[in-house]
N, C-alpha and C positions, 0 to 999 in steps of 0.2 A: 504494500500500500504506500502510496506516495503521500507527501505532506499535504498536497493540494486536496486530496480526497477527505482528509480528516477535518478540515476547516469548515466551520458552519458560519453562516452569515446571520447577522442580527438586523432585523428590519424594524425601524421605529415607526410606530403608528402615529398618524396625525392627531392633533388635539380634537377631542370630541366635545364641542361646546355645549351640546345638548346635555351630556352627562354632567359636565361641570355645573351647568345651570341647575340641574336637578339636585345635585349635592348641596348647593347653596340654598336651594328652596327648603330642603329637608332640615338643614342646619338652622335656617330662619324659623321654621315652625317649632323645632325643639327649643330654640332660644326664647320664643314667644311664650311657650307653656312654662318654661323655667322662670321667666320674668313674672308671670302670673303667680307662681308659687312664692317668689320673693315678696311680691306686693302683699299677698295674704300673710306671709310670715311676719311682716313688720307692721301690719295694720290691724290684725285680729288678735283678740286675747287667746291664750292657750286654752285648749279644751277639745272636746270630742268633735266639734264641728270642724275646727282647723285640721285636726288629725285626719278626719274623714276626707276633707278636701285634698290634703297631701296624698293620701293613699289613692284617691280617685285619679288625680292628675299624674301620679307615678304610673298607674296602670295604663292610662291613656298614652303616656310616652313609651312605655314598654311595648304596648300593642303596635304603636306607630313604627317603632324601631324594628319590631319583628316583621311587619308588613313590608317595610322598605329594604332593610339590609339583609334580611333572611329570605327575601323574595317570596314571602307568603301571600302577597297581594294577588299574584297570578295563580295561586294554587286554589284548591277547593276550600270553601269557608269552614268545612268541618275540621280540616287540619289546623286552621288558625284557632278555632274555638277549643280544640282538643289540647292546645297549649295554654290558652288564656284561662279557661275555667279552673284547671288545677292550680294555676298561679293565684287566682282570686281566693280559692279555698286555702291555699298556703298562707297568704297574707292574713286571712281571717283567723286561721289557727294560731299564728304568731301573736296577733292582738289578743285573742282569748287567753292564751297561755300567760302573756304578760299581765293581763288583768287579774287572772286567778292567782298568779304568783305573787302579786303585790298585796293580795288579801291576807296573806300570812302575817303581815305587820299590823293588821287591824284586829287580831285576836287578843282577847283579854285573858290573862292567866288566872 
């Protein structure tokens, strides 16, 4: 084998402005939802309503990231929901365990 046969060529793809624009759009949407979270964090008192809003917005961001970056937007909706529903129950389980775990400090001896 000669040296010429072992060499491979590298082709550079031209910029895809549509993909770049889509990435900036996704980043803008996620930034917007995060900005809403910051507004709520500094304007609302701490409590169950604020925590519920945070959990809801976090699930919205997680779902959007799954649809865009994991390409689940083009798949069947059952695949998307088979991932999101267990995530929702997992968040609920963590909240319930934290609530029940904090009750131990409320016991009187």
